[in-house]
Steps between C-alpha positions, in 0.01 A plus 500: 500500500692254718575273203634796302738587784616139526553480123695826505719376787566171317584689179748717693656189655528332160660812352750517788586130467525531123754780541700296753498188281589694184783703653656251743795300377425216740223393736497215748161358599460361852215325677440689823238275663539501879728805512433775753453859388805612699720256309366621164556861606859426608570331167342790311725747687810288432423493127421873482837581658660330197275684247279195444132449559269249665130473435227258603292435189174333404552231238224611264617860504863394455409283200311788339792734568749253349281476190484878478878521533531247214659242729237229467764227539547586867137450607548138620702623800198690633336226706398495868543781755800674348728795550742636245853626571625696201801699390577744221877514479778298342539275804227252413611261773442748785125440561552123499798529737316724745182292497680168549727654765191626685334158482812327636585749775145537635409134446192635326213292364526699178589292195624599156240427233701614197563827328589663175809652348400743228216319328632152580336303782729347763444175686582470871839335433589774251422765764730316742779493239441868425548581869843334491631727224776741603444874449520640147840663564651161590349335191635778276847469658501122444390543140766762429763281667394212279530717190834658599676180607542348149610838365772534766620146425511582127702816563738303724542230235564754224738697721711199611717461181575873488587505870724195449680675214554811713641287782745325262610833350554649848711197590712545186541872574624424851755252360631751247531794740831531682491443870 
């Protein structure tokens, strides 16, 4: 009877993790050894305020959940006492930014162990680089600026001879008109 309850609880945990792993756009895995419960709770609250999640997970259950979510490539990041910060939106850098910001501001013993972006595993240095990305709106603006700039230069180049001709004709008109 006790084993059946434990198995049921584990199955529910695996199902919950599987859903999180399948639906999240990004997850950052952190080693939380030596961290107090209050600190974990504060971090959890901070992430929830930004519509992200934070969950302490068992490695074996996380590996099974990743397999069930068809993200077998990400299982190497599940090693040691780990917690997972995850996000669902377009801003894939947000969980990494918040987690690293928390580690730096609180001088926490927590360390980044890796993560995954979609179904691609991320190494620690990739998570750090991800945290340095500007928000999506800034990236889109830069991309559009990069696309528009050559077009504006082309229009200016094509417009220059016509504008020069108009200037010359205006000059001739002014000469011919009586003063």
